[in-house]
N, C-alpha and C positions, 0 to 999 in steps of 0.2 A: 248751260253750265250748272251743275248741281252744287249747292252750297252746303257745307258741313257746319252743323251747329257745334258750339263749344260750351263748356262749363268753366266758370272761374272758381277755383278751390283756394281757400285761404287757410293755411295751417299756422298755428301759433305755437312755437317751441321756445322755451326759455326766454320768453318776452320778445322774440323776434318773429315778425310776420313773414311768411313765405307764400308767395303767390304762384299758382300753377294753372296754366290754361290747358285743359285736356279736352279731347273730343268727347262730345256728349252722346251717350248711347243709352237706350232704355235699360234701367237697372244697374248701370255702372256705379261702382263705389271704389273707395280706396281701401286696400288691404295693407295695414302697417304693422311692423314688428320692431322690437328693439334688439340691437346687437351690441356686444361690448366685451371688454376684457378687464380683469381685475387682478390685484395683488401681484404675486410672483410671475403670473403669466401676462401681466400688463405690458402693452407696447403703446406706441403713439398712434396706432391704427385700429379702427373698428370697421370691418368690411361687411357689406350687405350681401345676401345670397344672390345668385344669378337671377336676373329679372326684376330686382328691386333697385330703387334709386334712393340715395341719401337725401332726406329732406331737412335734416338738422343734426348737429353734433353737440356733444358736451365733453369737457375734459377735466380731469382731476387736478390737484395741486393749485386750485384757484386759477387755472389757465383758461382764458377766454379766447385764445388765439388758435384758430384752426382753418383748414382749407378742405374743400370737397374735391376729391380726385376720382379719376377712373384708372384702375390698375388691372391689367389682364382681363379686360372686359367687364369688370365689376366695379361698382361705385363704393367709395370708402371715405371715411373721415380721417384726416391726419391732424393730430394735435401738435402744435409747434413746441419743441423742447426748450426754446429759449425762456419759457415761463418758469422752468425749474433748473436754471443754470446748466442747461445742456444734458441733464439726466432724464431718463425715461420717467413719465408721470405714472401715478398709481392706478388710474383707470381712464378708459376712453369709451364713449358711447356713440352709437349712430342710430338715428331713427330712419328706418327703411320702409318705403312705400311702393306699391305698384297699383295700377288700375285693374280692377277685377270686374268682369262682366256679370 
């Protein structure tokens, strides 16, 4: 039986440590980008491009309540509107990462 080695990756975002166990390959690295919406276009969602996974979220209006979801095959952050009396918040951000060989 062939054993696969793994790497433990620790990401720190907004003071929260996120642990990810990924297969180890020579030269593998994380490719990360930020996605978000602001101002008049702001919604409660920030969606990662296809192939990327949310590793952290941040929300406007001093809202610290969010969930990470999968929607139509893409990973996204949903900031909970109860932080702003049910109204949309002024910005939403997602940190999106994928393993790059």
